[in-house]
Legacy VTK file of the C-alpha trace (Angstrom):
# vtk DataFile Version 3.0
C-alpha trace
ASCII
DATASET POLYDATA
POINTS 65 float
0.220 0.275 -0.100
1.112 3.481 -1.654
1.371 5.447 1.996
2.789 8.596 0.753
-0.325 9.600 -0.901
-3.095 8.020 1.075
-1.657 10.542 3.611
-1.431 12.844 1.732
-5.331 12.728 0.625
-6.344 12.652 3.981
-4.199 15.878 5.477
-6.122 17.014 1.861
-10.070 16.225 2.897
-9.540 17.260 6.701
-7.480 20.767 5.857
-4.225 19.862 7.465
-0.776 21.189 7.708
1.814 17.791 7.790
2.471 20.281 11.773
-1.123 19.812 12.296
-1.660 15.884 11.545
1.778 15.461 13.244
0.208 16.884 15.955
-2.226 14.287 15.784
-0.397 12.097 15.756
1.831 12.457 17.984
4.761 12.434 15.848
6.870 15.129 14.521
6.764 17.084 11.213
9.830 15.688 9.387
7.770 11.867 11.006
4.904 12.969 8.133
7.527 14.821 5.611
10.147 11.647 4.930
6.352 9.528 4.852
4.679 11.560 1.854
7.412 11.920 0.493
8.015 8.013 0.026
11.253 8.125 2.070
9.773 6.256 4.987
6.685 4.509 6.415
4.458 4.590 9.412
4.869 2.261 11.823
2.285 -0.399 12.882
1.465 2.265 15.128
0.910 5.202 13.551
-1.259 2.673 10.758
-3.419 2.561 13.687
-3.831 5.617 13.949
-4.023 7.195 10.483
-7.073 4.256 10.005
-8.452 5.391 12.903
-8.208 9.451 11.762
-10.087 7.281 8.198
-12.591 6.414 10.117
-13.765 8.615 12.423
-13.952 11.462 9.998
-15.712 8.640 7.999
-13.245 9.844 5.346
-13.520 6.333 2.229
-10.007 7.262 -0.477
-9.953 5.459 -3.518
-7.570 2.858 -4.331
-5.939 4.066 -7.713
-5.402 1.164 -10.716
LINES 1 66
65 0 1 2 3 4 5 6 7 8 9 10 11 12 13 14 15 16 17 18 19 20 21 22 23 24 25 26 27 28 29 30 31 32 33 34 35 36 37 38 39 40 41 42 43 44 45 46 47 48 49 50 51 52 53 54 55 56 57 58 59 60 61 62 63 64
C-alpha cells in the first residue's frame, strides 16, 4: 500500500498541514514529511492511528488501479 499518497489525501480531506497532522498523531513534522515523500513508512502503531482518523471522519479513499 502506498502510504505517501494516502497520508496526503487524508491531510487534504481534513484540511490539515503536515504539522497539524503530526500533532494529531503524536509525531514530528519531519516524520509526516518523510512519509509523504516516500522516504519512510509509518510504524504499525501510526498506521492504526491513521486508520482511526479515516474511520472517525468517515473518509473513503478509493484505490487507484
